[in-house]
Backbone bond lengths (Angstrom), bond angles and torsions (degrees), N, CA, C in turn:
res aa  C-N    CA-C-N  psi(-1)  N-CA   C-N-CA  omega(-1)  CA-C   N-CA-C  phi
1 M - - - 1.455 - - 1.532 107.28 -
2 K 1.244 117.75 134.41 1.429 122.26 170.20 1.502 108.62 -104.62
3 V 1.432 117.56 136.62 1.416 120.20 178.02 1.547 112.39 -125.72
4 G 1.427 112.37 140.67 1.432 117.49 -174.50 1.580 107.08 -116.15
5 A 1.383 110.62 167.66 1.523 113.89 177.54 1.513 107.67 -130.56
6 A 1.270 115.57 -177.39 1.436 122.74 -175.66 1.452 106.79 -134.51
7 P 1.340 123.14 148.21 1.465 125.73 178.19 1.555 109.06 -66.44
8 I 1.286 125.63 -11.96 1.360 122.06 179.47 1.511 108.25 -72.58
9 S 1.377 118.20 -30.33 1.468 122.03 178.17 1.561 111.95 -60.94
10 W 1.353 115.39 -14.22 1.483 121.86 178.27 1.517 109.16 -108.32
11 G 1.384 119.42 12.84 1.453 122.88 176.72 1.473 110.78 92.29
12 V 1.239 122.13 -7.01 1.549 124.47 -173.03 1.542 102.14 -71.76
13 S 1.318 110.25 125.56 1.540 116.62 -175.36 1.499 106.89 -145.05
14 E 1.303 109.44 162.22 1.632 115.81 171.10 1.456 108.51 -79.20
15 F 1.268 123.75 -4.13 1.482 126.35 -179.15 1.608 106.72 -97.92
16 P 1.354 119.66 103.88 1.393 119.03 -178.75 1.516 114.74 -63.21
17 E 1.273 114.40 -27.49 1.527 122.28 -177.97 1.557 108.35 -65.85
18 W 1.362 119.92 -7.34 1.442 118.57 -176.28 1.540 108.94 -73.90
19 G 1.441 114.28 -18.62 1.384 115.82 174.29 1.583 108.64 121.83
20 R 1.305 112.11 -153.94 1.480 117.09 -174.89 1.464 113.54 -64.35
21 Q 1.365 119.21 130.29 1.514 125.11 172.64 1.389 106.63 -96.07
22 L 1.360 116.09 122.72 1.496 120.83 172.69 1.510 113.58 -64.48
23 P 1.350 118.63 147.45 1.551 117.96 172.14 1.462 109.00 -57.12
24 Y 1.386 116.09 146.31 1.414 114.33 173.86 1.559 117.90 -60.97
25 Q 1.347 112.96 -29.23 1.485 114.75 -179.38 1.491 110.83 -60.43
26 R 1.346 118.12 -41.19 1.383 122.92 -178.55 1.527 109.50 -66.44
27 V 1.357 116.65 -46.72 1.412 121.15 178.62 1.592 111.51 -55.93
28 F 1.346 113.81 -46.04 1.536 117.18 178.58 1.462 108.98 -64.88
29 D 1.386 117.54 -39.45 1.541 113.72 -178.70 1.513 109.42 -63.43
30 E 1.396 117.17 -43.75 1.382 117.10 -177.07 1.624 115.14 -67.56
31 M 1.269 113.90 -32.94 1.440 119.98 174.23 1.520 109.32 -59.52
32 A 1.280 117.09 -47.95 1.456 120.63 -179.73 1.561 111.06 -65.20
33 Q 1.312 116.37 -45.59 1.461 120.38 -179.72 1.593 109.17 -63.44
34 A 1.265 118.91 -28.05 1.468 119.56 176.36 1.540 111.53 -81.99
35 G 1.231 121.55 -3.34 1.427 125.53 178.49 1.549 112.25 90.96
36 Y 1.256 119.90 11.25 1.509 116.00 175.49 1.470 112.37 -72.64
37 E 1.270 118.87 153.52 1.398 123.24 -178.56 1.569 118.98 -113.93
38 G 1.377 108.83 -11.57 1.560 112.40 178.49 1.527 103.71 -151.04
39 T 1.386 108.15 173.39 1.469 117.40 -175.83 1.539 105.44 -152.01
40 E 1.321 118.52 178.00 1.447 126.13 175.74 1.478 109.48 -118.26
41 L 1.271 118.51 171.69 1.508 124.07 -173.06 1.549 110.29 -69.39
42 G 1.220 120.09 -24.88 1.403 122.09 -175.18 1.450 112.91 74.83
43 P 1.328 124.40 -173.14 1.415 129.23 179.26 1.507 111.27 -62.96
44 P 1.341 117.06 149.90 1.493 127.84 175.00 1.583 108.17 -45.91
45 G 1.339 116.13 125.86 1.444 122.52 174.39 1.521 113.66 89.79
46 Y 1.297 120.04 -4.70 1.432 118.69 -177.36 1.446 112.30 -80.94
47 L 1.330 121.92 -47.53 1.438 125.76 179.70 1.526 111.12 -93.37
48 P 1.362 117.34 152.05 1.462 118.10 179.29 1.569 109.91 -64.05
49 L 1.324 118.61 148.02 1.405 121.38 -176.28 1.566 112.32 -91.18
50 D 1.474 112.43 -11.00 1.451 113.31 -178.95 1.548 108.08 -79.49
51 P 1.460 115.38 116.92 1.379 119.97 -174.13 1.580 113.66 -59.30
52 A 1.301 115.98 -31.44 1.460 115.16 -175.36 1.528 108.83 -71.06
53 L 1.390 116.16 -42.08 1.477 119.49 179.05 1.507 109.44 -66.32
54 L 1.359 120.32 -47.38 1.491 118.02 177.63 1.463 113.31 -63.55
55 K 1.329 124.30 -31.39 1.360 121.73 -179.96 1.463 109.26 -70.67
56 D 1.386 117.93 -39.63 1.502 118.37 174.82 1.470 112.13 -64.16
57 E 1.333 122.11 -41.40 1.434 122.60 177.74 1.550 113.83 -56.96
58 L 1.466 113.88 -42.78 1.333 114.04 -178.93 1.510 114.17 -74.62
59 A 1.325 119.14 -37.36 1.448 128.15 179.63 1.534 109.20 -60.53
60 R 1.336 119.17 -42.78 1.466 122.39 -179.05 1.532 109.60 -58.99
61 R 1.325 120.32 -22.53 1.402 121.28 -173.26 1.544 111.00 -111.73
62 G 1.294 115.79 -2.95 1.492 121.63 -176.31 1.549 115.92 72.95
63 L 1.335 111.48 27.76 1.479 120.95 -179.58 1.544 110.94 -100.98
64 A 1.282 113.61 153.35 1.477 121.36 172.40 1.386 112.88 -121.10
65 M 1.285 121.85 147.31 1.502 124.21 172.89 1.523 107.08 -86.23
66 I 1.321 113.78 113.39 1.511 123.58 -173.35 1.499 112.92 -112.28
67 A 1.229 123.73 -5.13 1.467 123.92 -171.98 1.468 110.22 -163.22
68 A 1.367 111.45 171.73 1.556 116.50 173.71 1.491 108.57 -139.46
69 F 1.288 118.11 156.45 1.384 123.93 -176.93 1.576 106.34 -128.24
70 V 1.271 116.30 122.72 1.490 119.43 176.61 1.479 110.79 -131.81
71 P 1.438 118.03 109.62 1.346 120.06 175.35 1.568 114.14 -69.46
72 V 1.383 117.86 132.65 1.398 116.51 -177.03 1.557 98.47 -137.81
73 N 1.284 119.53 115.97 1.488 127.97 173.52 1.477 114.21 -81.37
74 M 1.344 115.81 88.35 1.504 123.18 -174.54 1.547 106.92 -80.51
75 R 1.229 125.92 -8.70 1.358 124.10 -176.64 1.479 114.70 -88.13
76 S 1.422 114.42 -13.69 1.479 116.93 174.29 1.687 110.75 -118.53
77 R 1.299 107.05 119.58 1.483 107.21 -179.91 1.508 112.70 -60.74
78 A 1.285 120.20 -29.12 1.442 125.64 177.05 1.489 111.56 -69.38
79 A 1.236 120.98 -29.91 1.486 124.41 -175.07 1.497 112.51 -94.49
80 A 1.351 118.14 -24.19 1.427 122.57 -174.97 1.603 110.27 -60.48
81 P 1.216 127.46 -48.24 1.423 120.18 -179.39 1.532 119.66 -60.17
82 Q 1.334 116.51 -30.05 1.368 120.80 170.14 1.547 112.22 -62.70
83 G 1.388 112.57 -49.72 1.494 117.91 -177.20 1.621 107.63 -65.80
84 L 1.292 118.32 -35.00 1.432 117.36 -178.19 1.509 109.31 -72.26
85 A 1.387 117.16 -34.77 1.509 117.78 177.61 1.480 107.14 -66.35
86 G 1.323 121.51 -22.59 1.478 118.60 -179.95 1.492 112.75 -76.62
87 L 1.265 116.57 -6.41 1.510 117.68 178.21 1.540 110.86 -71.79
88 R 1.307 117.98 -15.68 1.459 120.70 -178.70 1.521 112.08 -74.53
89 R 1.386 116.75 -32.97 1.423 117.31 -172.11 1.647 114.85 -69.24
90 P 1.304 117.97 -45.48 1.510 110.74 -179.14 1.425 122.41 -61.42
91 P 1.418 118.78 -35.14 1.469 115.79 174.92 1.633 116.91 -68.58
92 L 1.368 115.62 -23.77 1.417 121.99 172.69 1.547 109.25 -72.02
93 V 1.348 118.55 -44.51 1.530 121.17 179.66 1.534 106.43 -65.89
94 L 1.298 120.15 -48.86 1.522 122.57 -178.23 1.484 109.80 -58.01
95 A 1.318 117.93 -44.27 1.394 122.03 179.51 1.515 112.75 -59.49
96 G 1.426 112.51 -46.35 1.413 114.97 178.28 1.554 115.28 -64.87
97 L 1.344 121.58 -21.89 1.342 126.04 176.04 1.579 110.79 -77.51
98 A 1.287 113.79 -31.72 1.469 121.96 -178.87 1.522 110.71 -72.89
99 G 1.282 115.60 -30.47 1.559 124.15 -170.78 1.459 112.28 -76.13
């Protein structure tokens, strides 16, 4: 069985008030050291969007990108359009990693 992890397990969140956000390199290093084999994209803006760079960062640690996270605030009519627009980013990044 292969097991993946998510940046949220390291405190990485779309809420800046949660405190210090660890650099993605450290999170990837610790995921690999813990034996995880995959990760998700994490909150918008956390990981580099350049597919070549992200692919290299994952490969150096034996990690695969296996999922995406998109925060969408459906409780607020004003915030929903921004969240829904964010649904476009993950497929583009994931497609770039596959190519």
